[in-house]
C-alpha positions as CSV (number, residue, x, y, z in Angstrom):
1,M,8.2,-11.9,16.1
2,I,10.7,-9.4,14.7
3,S,11.8,-6.6,17.0
4,R,11.3,-3.0,16.2
5,I,14.3,-1.0,15.0
6,E,15.0,0.5,18.4
7,E,15.3,-2.9,20.2
8,V,18.3,-4.3,18.2
9,P,21.5,-2.3,17.3
10,V,21.2,-1.1,13.8
11,Q,23.9,0.6,11.7
12,V,24.4,1.6,8.1
13,R,27.9,0.6,7.0
14,D,29.9,0.2,3.8
15,M,29.2,-3.0,1.9
16,T,32.1,-5.4,1.6
17,H,32.8,-8.3,-0.8
18,H,31.8,-10.6,2.1
19,D,28.3,-9.1,2.1
20,L,27.6,-9.8,-1.6
21,A,26.1,-13.2,-1.1
22,L,23.6,-11.9,1.5
23,V,22.8,-8.9,-0.6
24,S,22.2,-11.0,-3.7
25,D,20.0,-13.3,-1.7
26,I,17.8,-10.4,-0.5
27,E,17.6,-9.1,-4.0
28,R,16.5,-12.5,-5.4
29,R,13.8,-12.8,-2.8
30,S,12.6,-9.3,-3.4
31,Y,12.3,-9.0,-7.2
32,D,11.1,-11.0,-10.1
33,F,14.0,-9.7,-12.2
34,P,16.8,-9.2,-9.7
35,W,20.2,-7.7,-10.2
36,S,22.9,-10.4,-10.5
37,H,25.7,-11.0,-8.0
38,G,28.0,-9.6,-10.7
39,V,26.2,-6.3,-10.8
40,F,26.6,-5.7,-7.1
41,R,30.3,-6.7,-7.4
42,D,30.8,-4.3,-10.3
43,C,29.1,-1.5,-8.2
44,L,31.6,-2.1,-5.5
45,L,34.5,-2.1,-7.9
46,A,33.3,1.1,-9.6
47,G,33.5,2.9,-6.3
48,Y,29.8,3.6,-5.9
49,S,28.6,4.2,-2.3
50,C,27.5,0.6,-1.6
51,L,25.8,0.3,1.8
52,V,24.3,-2.3,4.0
53,L,21.9,-2.0,6.9
54,D,23.3,-4.2,9.6
55,R,20.9,-5.3,12.3
56,G,22.8,-6.9,15.2
57,G,25.4,-8.4,12.8
58,Y,22.9,-9.5,10.2
59,V,22.4,-7.7,6.8
60,V,18.7,-6.8,6.4
61,G,19.0,-4.2,3.6
62,Y,21.2,-2.4,1.2
63,G,21.5,0.6,-1.0
64,I,23.6,1.6,-4.0
65,L,24.3,5.3,-4.5
66,S,26.2,7.0,-7.3
67,I,27.4,10.5,-6.7
68,A,29.0,12.6,-9.5
69,A,28.9,16.1,-10.9
70,G,26.8,17.5,-8.1
71,E,24.1,14.8,-8.5
72,A,23.3,11.7,-6.5
73,H,21.4,8.8,-8.0
74,I,19.9,6.0,-5.9
75,L,20.4,2.9,-8.1
76,N,19.0,0.4,-5.7
77,L,17.5,0.4,-2.2
78,C,16.0,-2.8,-0.8
79,I,15.0,-4.2,2.6
80,D,14.7,-7.9,3.2
81,P,11.0,-8.9,2.9
82,A,11.0,-10.3,6.5
83,F,12.1,-6.9,7.9
84,R,9.8,-4.5,6.0
85,S,7.5,-1.9,7.6
86,L,9.8,-1.6,10.6
87,G,11.4,1.7,9.6
88,Y,14.6,0.2,8.1
89,G,13.9,1.6,4.6
90,E,13.6,5.1,6.0
91,R,16.7,4.7,8.1
92,L,18.7,3.6,5.0
93,L,17.3,6.3,2.8
94,D,18.1,9.0,5.5
95,D,21.7,7.8,5.5
96,M,21.9,7.9,1.7
97,I,20.5,11.5,1.7
98,H,23.0,12.5,4.3
99,R,25.9,11.0,2.4
100,A,24.8,12.8,-0.8
101,R,24.6,16.2,1.1
102,E,28.0,15.6,2.6
103,A,29.4,15.0,-0.9
104,D,27.9,18.4,-1.9
105,A,25.3,16.9,-4.3
106,Q,22.7,19.4,-5.2
107,A,20.0,17.0,-6.2
108,M,19.1,13.3,-5.8
109,F,17.3,11.2,-8.4
110,L,15.8,7.7,-8.5
111,E,13.5,5.6,-10.6
112,V,10.6,3.8,-9.0
113,R,7.8,1.5,-10.3
114,P,4.4,3.2,-10.2
115,S,3.2,-0.1,-8.7
116,N,5.6,0.1,-5.7
117,E,3.2,2.0,-3.5
118,N,5.2,1.5,-0.2
119,A,8.4,2.9,-1.8
120,R,6.5,5.8,-3.4
121,K,5.0,6.8,0.0
122,L,8.4,6.7,1.6
123,Y,10.0,8.9,-1.1
124,Q,7.1,11.3,-1.0
125,K,7.4,11.6,2.8
126,K,11.1,12.5,2.3
127,G,10.3,15.2,-0.2
128,F,10.9,13.5,-3.5
129,F,8.7,14.6,-6.4
130,R,8.0,13.2,-9.8
131,I,9.9,14.9,-12.6
132,A,9.5,12.5,-15.6
133,K,8.4,9.1,-16.7
134,R,10.6,6.5,-18.4
135,P,8.4,4.3,-20.6
136,A,9.0,0.6,-20.5
137,Y,12.0,1.0,-18.1
138,Y,11.5,-2.1,-16.0
139,Q,11.0,-5.8,-16.9
140,S,7.8,-7.2,-15.6
141,K,5.9,-10.5,-15.8
142,S,3.6,-8.9,-18.4
143,G,6.3,-7.3,-20.5
144,R,7.6,-3.9,-19.5
145,E,6.6,-1.4,-16.8
146,D,7.2,2.4,-16.8
147,A,9.3,4.1,-14.2
148,D,8.6,7.4,-12.5
149,V,11.7,9.5,-12.1
150,L,11.8,11.3,-8.8
151,S,14.0,14.1,-7.6
152,L,14.9,15.6,-4.2
153,N,16.5,19.0,-3.9
154,L,19.5,18.7,-1.6
155,R,20.5,22.3,-1.5
156,R,20.8,23.7,1.9
157,F,19.4,27.2,2.5
158,G,22.0,29.8,3.2
159,R,24.8,28.2,1.2
């Protein structure tokens, strides 16, 4: 049985090149059309905010965040299938939102599959709302799947 988030030390930390194999493995086990090891490496090299969720020394999730020109874009957020529904996705998302605010981003954006109900519920809980649809954005077993574009207002009141 997997312990709840409070029972094992959990931290969000910067991804390193040593994490790439674990991150790529989680990606492959999570998606039918995963990012390659090279894409993750390139995100690190490009200077994106590449994060891992470390649970007692073991990587159980990761996120890739691009911040530029007052906007933040979540490019990838994933939790190992064996560790889902334990609050780790929310923990990682909260950290990404915090980092975007600290970088003075005014808005955060992401794409999500309409079929990814768990992710959609989490994003809605955090205040994201749908602003557009990208037709045929994702590969799928049956061809292509649309993406919903979601946004979160990061402006703090009184600023």
